[in-house]
N, C-alpha and C positions, 0 to 999 in steps of 0.2 A: 144358320151358323151358330155354333156354341158361343156363349158369352165369354169375352176375353177378360181374364182376371190378371191382377198385378202380382203374379207369383214369381215372376222373374226378378232377381235381386237388382238388376239394372233399373227396372221400372219402379220397383218398390222404394228404392233410395235415390231416385233420379235427381232430386234437388242437390243432394250431396255430390253426385257424380258430375253434374253440370258445373257446380262451383269449382271443383277440382280441375276440370278440363279448361275452364276459363283461365284459372291461375297458371296451369301448365302451358297453355297457349301463349300467354303474355311472356312467361319466363323463357319459353322456346324462342319467341321472336327477339327477345333481348340477348339471349345467349348465342343464338345462331342466326343473326340477321341475314346473312348471305343465303342460307338455305331457305329461309322464309321468302326472301325476295325472288329467288329462283323459282320456287313453287308458285308464287303469286303471279309471276310473269308468264306462266304456262297457260295461255288463254287464247280463245278464238276472238278475233277483233272484227269490228265492223266500223268502217270510217275512222280508224285509229282509236276507237273506244273498245275496251275489253267488255265483251258481252257474256261469254261463257268461260268461267275458270275451269280448266280441265280437271284439276284435283277435286274441286268442289262438285263438279258434274259427276265424277265417279262415285263420290260419297253419297250424293243425292240419289243416284241410280240405286245404290245399295239400300238406301232408306226407302225408296219408293217401290222397288220391285216386290219385296215381301208383302206389301199392302195390295198392289195390283193383282198379284197371283192369287190372293185370297178372295178377291171379289167374284162372286157369282154374277156374271154379266146379265143374267135374267133380272137380277135385282136392280140393275142400272136402268133397264127399261121401265120397271115399276116405279122407280124413284123419279123418273122423268115426268111422271104424271102428278107428282106432288107439287101443286102450284104455289101454295103459300110460302114454304121456305125459300123457293127460288125467287119469288117476287120480293120477299123480305130482304134477301141478299142484294138484289139489284137496286132496291130503294136505298139501302144503307150505303152501298159502294159508290153509287153515282149521284144520288140526290142529297146525301148528308156528308159523307166522309171528306170529299175534297174541300168543302167549304169550312167544315170545323177545323180541318188541318190548317187551312189558311188563317183562320181567326185565332186559333191557339198559338200558332207559331208567331204571328204578328204581335200578339200580346206579350209573349215572353221575349222573343228575340228583338223586336222593334221597340219595346217599352221597358219591361221589367229588367231584362238582362243587358240592355243596350249599353249601360254604363260599364258593365264588366267586360263586354266584348270590345268596347272602345268606340265611343260615339263618332270619333274622327277616323277610325281604322278603315282602310279601303282594301279592295280586292281587284285584281286584274282578271277580266274574263274575255272570252272571245267576242268579236263583233257578231251581232245577229246575222243569220244567213241573208244574203242579198243586200246588206246595208253597206254603203260605201261613203263614209263621212270623213272629212279632213280632220287633222289633229286640232284639238281645241273645241270641236263641235260637241254639243250635248245631245244625249239621247235618253229620254226618260230620266232616271236618277243618276245616270252615268255621264262621264266625259271621255271623249276619245283622246288617248295619249299614245306616245310612241314608246314601245318597250322592246329593246334589243332589235330595233329595226322593223318591228311589226306593230301595226295599229291595233290597240286593245281598248277595251272599255273599262274605265276605272269607276267602280261602284262602291257604295258603302258595304263594309264587310258583312254587317248583319243582314243586308238585303240578299247577299249571295247565299248565306245560310238559309234564309227564308225560301229562296228558289229551290234549294235542295229538298227541303221538307215538303214543298208543294209537289215536287216530282214523286216523292214517296206517297203522298196522299192520294194521287190520282192513279196509283198502280196497285190495285188490290191483288192479293196473292193468288197465283194459279198453280202452284206446285206444292210448296211446303205445307199448305193447309191440309193436304191429304194425310201428312204425318201427324199434325196436331189433332185432326179429327179421329184418326185411328187410335192415338194414345188416349183420347178422351172417351173412347168407346162409342163414337158416333156412327152414323150411317154412311159407310164407305161408298155405297152406290150413289146415294144422293150427293155426296161431296164431289164425286167424279162428274156428275151431271152439272153441278154448279160451277166447277172448274172450267168445263167446256163452254158454258154460257158466258162466264166471265171473260174467258180468253177472246171470244168473238166480240164481246162488248168493248173490250179494250181497243181492239182494232178500229172501232168506230168512234169512240169517245175520248180516247187518250189525248190525241192531238188537239181536239176542240177545247176540252176543259183545261188542258195545260196551257194552251195559248191564251185563254181568257184570264186565268188566275195569275199567270206570269206577266201579263200585260204586254206581250210581244206579238199580239195578233195570233194567227193560227200557228200553233207549234208544229214544226215538221214531225210527222209521225214516224217513229223509228221502226218501219215495217220489218226490215231485216232482223233487227234486234228482237222484236216481239216474236216473230215467227221462229227464229233460231232458238230462242230460249224456251218457247212452248214446245217446239219439236224435241229438243234434247231433254228438258226437265220433265215433260209430261208424256208426250207421244211415245218416246222410246221405251220407258219402263212400262207404259200401258200396253204396247204391242208385245213386248217380251212377256209380260204377265199373262196376257190373254192367250197367246200361242202356246207357251209352255204349260199353262194350266190344262188346255185341251189335250196336248200331247201326253202329259204325264198321266192324266186320268184315263186316257184311252189305252196307254201302255201298261200301267200298273194298277189301275182301279182307284175309285174314290177313297176307299178306306185307307190304302197305303198313302195316298196323297195327303189326307187330312191328319193321320196319326203319325206318320213318319216324316214326310217332306216338310209340312208346315211346322212341325215341332222343331226341326232342324233350323228353320228360318226365324224362329221366334226372337232370338237375341240380335239378329242381324240389323234390324232397323235402329234399335237403340244404340248399338255399337257404332254404326255409321253416323248417327246423329252426334254422338260424343266426339268422334274423330273429326267431324265437320267443325265442331266448336273449337277444338284444339287448332285446326288449320286456320279458321277465320281470325282467331285472336292472335295467332303467331304472325299472320300476314300483317296485322295492324298493331303489333306489339310496340313498335317504335313510335307510331302515331299516338297511341294511347299514353305512352310514357312521356312524350314531348309536349302533348297538348291535353293534359288531364282536365283542366278547367273548361277548355273549349268543348271537349267531348261532353262534359256535364251540362253546359248551357244548351247544347243542341239536344241532348238526350231527354231533358226534362219535358219539353213540349211533346216530343215523340212518345214518351211514356204515357203522359196524360191522355193524348189522343188515342193511343192503343187501348188503354183501359176504358176510356169513355165510350168508344165505338163498340167495344165488346159488350159493355154493360147495357148500352142501348139495344143492341141486337138480341142479347139474352132476355132482356125485359120484354121486348116486343114479341119474342118467341113464346114467352109465357102467356102474354095477352092473347096471342093467336091460338093458344092451346095446342102448340106443337108438342110432339113427343120429345123426350130428352135427346134421342138419337138423331133427330132432325134439328133440334135447337142448337146443339153444341157446334156443329159445322157451320150453320147459318150465321152464328155470332162470330166465329173465328175467321171466316173468310174475309170479313170486312176489317177485322182488327189487324190482320197481318198484311204485309206488303210484298209486292213483287220487286224486291230490291235490285235484282239483276238488271231489269229494264231501267229502273230509276238511275242506277249508277251509269249505265251506258248512255242514257239520254243526257245526264248532267255533264258527262265527259265530252260528248259530241257538241253540246250547246255552249258550255262555259269553259271547258278545258280540264285536264286531269288534275292540275294543282289548284283549282278553284275552290272557294269555300262551299259552293253548291255540291261539288263532288265529295268533299269531306262530310257534308251533312248526310248524303245518301249512304256513305260508309258507316256513319254512326247508326243509321237505321239498321244496317246489317248486324252490328254488334249488340244492339239491345233486342233485336227481333227474337232470337232463340230463347234467351233467358226469360223474357217477359211472357212469351207465348207458352212456355212450359209452366209458368206460374198460373196462367189462365187455364191450362189443361188440368192442373191439380185442383183449381177452384171448381171446374166443371164436374170432375169426378166426385167431389165432396158435396155438391149441391144437386146431385141427380134426383134426389127425392122431392125437389121442388116441382117436378113435372110428372104428369100422368104417364103411365107406361103405354 
């Protein structure tokens, strides 16, 4: 495959476009809150929790399809034999990331920012599954109270935020990382292999690690949310890309496919990414405007965690003498989060209006801008690696 260059004006000045889209999204959310709420409400739910946002799913398909259709699936088989980058990804995602997220969030939310959040501020969350305690009973750091005729658990607000960050920390990215790797000129075939392995690993370890770090015993695994999100965000564009690639090459030839069809698709991924930014920030424009400091307190540990995990993965990739094309996606898949599953789990466990759900939403808001900065960092440090 020919080397991809940043000749497209959208890619060349991506930082500027991202900043403009974030501002446009917030302004749209403020100027037309009803439109934003209507679009945000268009989602597929599981157990009352929104798992798949239909507008975002459409945008994500448009982001992913041009990447999937470019992949020569013979390279996927070859990439599957690359043991070191896959093992590096698994080590960072499951042996390091969940615990650093817990430690960093506890340091900032439970100590450094606790006074700003409010040491006595509380949050009402749902009672844990299977728990039947009377009003006034204590459970962990919470107390059972009656709210609008329903028994709820009253917990310190900072602990609710901490729970949300934990759910992000145990949900490594399984979809958007394909976009980040593609923009960074990484190995698309290897990224797809790592996404598949990560998805299977999440099914096994998500509930175990979540239950351990949240201190609630074994966390119920959101099977439906995991499978639905993986199916829609990964499997659907993968199948569409694979089948259409075979059909187009058979019908029109490889030369037409590479010179005409792929050229037409070049701006689609970036355009869909920018539209996704506008939608995400318009959906949460009201939240950002009404809780700017709260957003900041939660964003700081999430930002530090993202950069630190990326730096660790990138450094270890150099030590392992990986090529740049393998190092970039190996570092990025740990740094980014599967925020769709984190939001769904927070909503199912703690409630839509809980601090935990808000924390997972903040993860969405900082994910794209921060990962794009890391993409830019990767492309500028490509010379650190042997070809």
